[in-house]
N, C-alpha and C positions, 0 to 999 in steps of 0.2 A: 523403853520399852521391855529391858530386863526385865526393871523390878515389877512389872504388870504379870509377867511370866513366872514369876518367880508367885507372886501371889495367886495367881490360878491354880500355880503346881501346890500350894500349901493347900486349899480350898479341896483340891481334888484329893490327897494324900487323907483327910481326914474322913473323905467317904471312903475313902481304900481302906483305912487302916478299921474301920469301921465294921466294914464289911469281911476285908480277908483276915484280920490280923488273929481275930478268934479262931478263926481254925487249928485244931489241933497239928495239921502238916505244916502250918504256915514256916516253922524254923529251919525247914527241909528247904521248902520253896526260894524262902528269902533271902536266906544265908544267915548267919549269927549277927544280923545288923538289921533286922527286920525295918526296921523305922528308916534305917537310909535310903538303903535296899527300895524301898517305895517314893522316899525323897528322889532319889538319883530319877530312879523311873520317869517318875513326871515331869522331871527338870529337864532331862536331858528330849525327851518325849516333844514336850512345850517347842524348845530349840529347834527341834528336827521338823515336827511340822510348821512350821516358818518357813522355814528353807524349801521343805514342800511345796506350799503355797507358793512360792517365789519361780517358782520353776528349779527350782535345783541352782538358781542364779545368786544369788544373795549370799553372804557371810556369816550367818546363823549354824548354820554347820561345825564350823569353829566353839561358838560356843554349848553346841552336844557335847561334843568329843570330852570333854573332861568328865562329866557328870552319866556317856555315856562308857566310858572305859570304867570305870569305879563298878559299874555295877556290871558288866561284863566279867570284870576276875572274881567278884564278891560275893552276886547272886547269880550267875552264870542260866537257872533253871527257873527262874523268876517269871519269864514269858519271852514265845519265840522269836517278840519283836528287834528282841535285842539280834537277832541273827539274819532278822531281813530290816532292819535297818542301818546293823552295823555292815552289812555289806556294802551298804551305800555310801557312808559315811568313810570306810576304811577306801576305798576305790577313788575316793577324792582324794581324801590323803596321800593316796600314793601318787594319783598326779600330778600334787600338789607339790611334793618335796624333788627337791633335785639333789641330793646326797644320795649317791647311789647306797650307800650302805646304812643312812637310815629307810630306803625305801623299800630294802630287803627285807627291814624289820617289818615294817608294815603289810609287807606283803605275806613274812611269818604269822604274823597274827589275822590275817586275811583265810587262810589254810587255816590257823588253831580256830577260829568260828564257823568255819564249817565241820569241823571235828567235833567241836562241843554241839551243834544244832544239834548232828546227829546221834551223840553219846547223851542230851536230853530230852529230845521230840523225835527221835529216830529220823524215816523219811529217807532211807541212808542212802539208797539209786539216784531219786530226786536232785537229793547234796551233792551227792559224788558229783552227777554229772556236773552243777556250776563249777566245786569244785578245780575240777581239771580240765574246766575249757578256762578259766581263771589263772592258774597254774601257768597253764601252755599259753597263753598270752600273755601277761604278767611276767614270767621267768622262760623263757624260750630256752636254755640250754637243759630244762629239765622236763624235756619229753618226755626222755624214760618213765617218769613218776607219771608222768600225766596221763600213759599210754596205759599203764596200770588201774589209776585210778577210773576211768572212764571205760575203760574191757569190762571194771567190775559193776560201773554202773549201769552200762547196758544190757548186759550181762542180768543184772536185778529187773529193770525196767521192760524190757523186753522193747512192745509195740509203745508204750508208755514214754519212751525217750522220745530227747526235743534234739529239735532237726540237727544245732548247734553240736549238742553230744558229739556226735555218728559223723559231721565235718572235720572235726579238732581229734578224732577219734582214730580217722584215717593221717590225721596229718600228723599228729604223733607219729604213727609207725610211718609214716612215709622218711622222717628224717630215723628213724633206727634202720631204716632200709638202705636209705643212703650215709650212715655211717658204719655200717657192713654190722649193725645187731639184729640185723632181723635178714632172711629171705625172702626174698619179693613175695616169693605164696601167700604170704602171711597179707598184703594189700587184697589179694583178690578174693580172700576167705572175706576181710572186712568189708567191700563188695558187696560181695551175697550178702550176709547178715544183713550191712544196712537197706540194700534194696527190696528186704523181704520188709522193713518195718516202714521203709519210708514208701511203697507202695499200699505196705496196708496203712498208711492214712491219708495216704490220697484216697485211696479208697470209700475210706470213715470219715471224711474231713466232712464236718456239720458249717460249713460256710467256706463262700467263696476265696473269703480270705486265707482261708487255716489252708486251702486247697492247693491255692496259689504260693502261699509258702515251702509245701512238701514241696511243689515241683517244682521250684529252686535249689532245695536243696538239691533233689534228684539231677539236676543238671550241673552242681559243682561239683557234686558226687561223678559224675558222666567225664565232664574231664579233667576233675585229677586223675582216675584210673590210666586214663590213655595212654600215659607215656609207658604205661607197668603190663598194656595187655594187649600187644601187638599177638601175631602168630608165634614171629619164634620167640618171645619170651614165654610164651606160655609152651609151646614143647619143650622150651628148653628146662621148664619148670618142671613136667609131669614126667616126661623120658625115664628118668632114673626110675622115679618113683613106678613108675608101667613094667618097665622091666625087673625089679627087685620082686612086685606081687602083679603078675597081669593075672589073675585070679580074685584079684578082690572087688570085690562086687561097690559096699561104698565108693572104693577110688577110680572103679570104673563110669560109674555113675557120675561125676564129680567130673571127671577128663573130657566127658561127653559133652554134658551142662557147661561147663565152659568154654571148651574150643565151639560149641553150636551157636552160641551166644555172640563170640566175638567175629565169627562165619571160618575159621581155623576147619571145616571139613576134608579140605582135601587131600590134608596131611596124613602121610601112612598111622600114625599116633590116634588118629582121629577113629578112622578105619581098624585101625587092628579091636580097637576099645569098644568098637559098637559090634565088632562080630566075637569078641571075649564072651560081650554081656548077656549078646542074643541067646550064645549057648549056654551060660548060665542060667539066662532068664528069659526064653522067648518071651514077646510081648508083640502086638502089632504097631507099637510106634519103635522099637528095635528092630522089625522086620521092615518097616517103611524108610528108616533113616538109610537104613542098609540099600533098599531100593534106590535112594535119591542119592546116595553115594557114587553105585554105580551108574547111573544115569549121568553125572556129572563127567564119569570116565570113559560115559561114549559106550558100557559093558551093558548093553541093554537088555542083551537074554538072561543076564544073572539079576538086570535091576529087576524086570520082569518075573523073576523068579521069588524074589523075598515079598515083593508088592503081593503076588498069586496070596503068600503067607498071610502076609500081616490081613488083608482081605476075609483070612478063615480067623485069623485068633479075633480080628475087629467085630464089635457089637455096635457101637455109636453109629446113626445112621449114618449124621453127617458127616463124620468119619471115614464112613464106607462110603458115599460120592465122591470126597476128594482122593481117595488110593483108589476108585475105580478113572475115575476120571485120568488122576494121574498115568496110571496103567496101560490105559489108549492111546496118551500123548508115548508113551514107548514102542504101542505095537505100532502106532503111524508108524513111528521110526524105521522101524525093520519093515516095512511096508506089509503088514500082515494086519490089512482093511478090514475085513470082513470082525475077526477079532478082536480094533477095536472101534468099531461100532457098537460091536453088543457090551465091551466094559464101555461107553459113554451112556447105552440106554441101561447097562447097570448104575451109574451115576444119577441120569434122570426119575431111576424109580425111587432112589435115597433120595433125590432131594430135585422136587418136580418144581420148583422155580429156579432153579439154574439155568443163566441160560447158555450157558459158557458151553456144554457137552455136545450141542444144538452147533451153534460155531464151529468143534472140531470135527464135527460130521462134514458139516461143510465143507472147510476142508479137505477135507479127504476125498470129496468128491472133486473139486476142481482138481485137486494135484495125479486124479485119475484119468480127467475129462477126455485126453488124446487119444489115454492107449487104451481109450475102452470103446472106440469105434472106428468105422474105417473109412466116412466121406464125411461129405461137407456138411450131413444133416447130427449121422452120428456118433459127430470130431466131437458137437457140442449141445448137445440133447442133456448133458451132467449138470451142466450150468445151469438149469431150470432147476431140478433138485435141488441142489446147494443152494442159490437165493430160497428154497424152499426149506430149508435149511434154519439160514440166515433172518427170516425172514422172523420163522417159531421161538428164535431165541428170544430174540426184540421186545415178544409177544407175553415172554414167560418172566424176564428179568432186564427189568432196564435198564441196570447198570449196562445193559452192554451192546445195549442200545446205537450209542453212536458208532462201534466197530460195526456191528453188524450192516446199521444206512452206508456206509462207506463199503464194504464189502460188496451190499446189494448193487450199487452202484458200476463198479469197476466189475465185476459177473455181470450185470445184465444187457454190457455191452457186449459177453460172446455169445450172446445164443442166435442160433440162425436165423438168417437172412428173410424176407417175408417170402422173395423169390424163390429160396433153396426151401422152404416148406410147402412153398404151389408146386415145385417141379416131386414130391413125394406124396405127393398127393395129399396133402394135410393144409389143416388152415388153423386161424386160431381160434382159442378154445377150447381144441380138444383134447381127449386126456389122450394118453400116450407114456406107453411103458418105459424105461429105461434099465438096457439090459444090463449085460456085464457082472460083475460083481453086484452093484446096486440094487439093481432087480425094486427100481421103488417106480409109480405111479407118477403120472404127474400133468400139469396142463401146459397146452403148444402156447408158448409164449415168440413174438420175435423182435429180434435188438434196431431195428427201423421202424 
């Protein structure tokens, strides 16, 4: 087999020489001994092909190594295949070697290969990514070096970074944190940076397979950040920075983003950061955030103040609809029902296919039904208009149909009985105006 390979290689050399050796630049490309360079390139490649053909299971890689080594040392710029194939060959050699000292030298050669590839064939960001990952895997104690290599790779590659690079970038930084060579905040920065790259690649994936691969990377990263992103961790990291620079807009945005992402909005640091940012850069979003924050604290008047400000600053109809609905819920809590209903209708005006505001109006009618009457009839007529709203909700928005149907079934049982409407000179189908704050006309119905 070896004789056959050598014969094939010789034939290839003659063709190669006729086409390449005459070129003026070959002296530099193929080194001082271009004939031997081409010969060894052909020899190692023939053995490499045999190894690849066996799905990298036979021993041809051992036959490829001597010629490959010669090319790697003596004509390193002759072809990029030296590095593409050399990476595979060196990893096999490293895996097969039991002597630790020798194995370390082989790892050095693999790392040198990445450096030479960059020197002669460019694509620095991509090659550094492979180098950083392999260094982390093969020489775990070199995690700081891995971190630096992968950091530069990701800076160069951006959204073109590979998934494994992001994972091992985080892991190398994690080792630095555990060794007290870096602050925990570095992990959050890496998480944010990597998340943007991952999300970009999920959105722009050209196949389901690639999308699934990036989703797996995302899942891996989420699991990795979990031990370092508790609310207590985040508060501990950012409180000193906030106290030092309470009006640093970029810092405030960072604090707000990170605390909100981990659902840590109940802490004073979040409130202080949002309020400071709102003073410096008032926006619909910051006002809404403050409104939500005060809702959680059950300070509804203060929440209403900020949500009204948010509406005035907001231009997007969908966002306005959300804020009006939220504001309606706040006014419901403080029993300002007419104002709450007004905001429900404003939410509907901005998004007519949303059933939630109708549900909320119906809930308010239910809540005030008994207080809006003084007899067996008037204490129950509000349920008519409540059910009307529930029916309207499901007619415009199928997503609330189940909730609406449940409420319709429940509150239809509270309609006045037949004998009650008869006593007040009414009959089914009559038009009836519900008084009190409701002031709506509906149709008489009974519970039986």
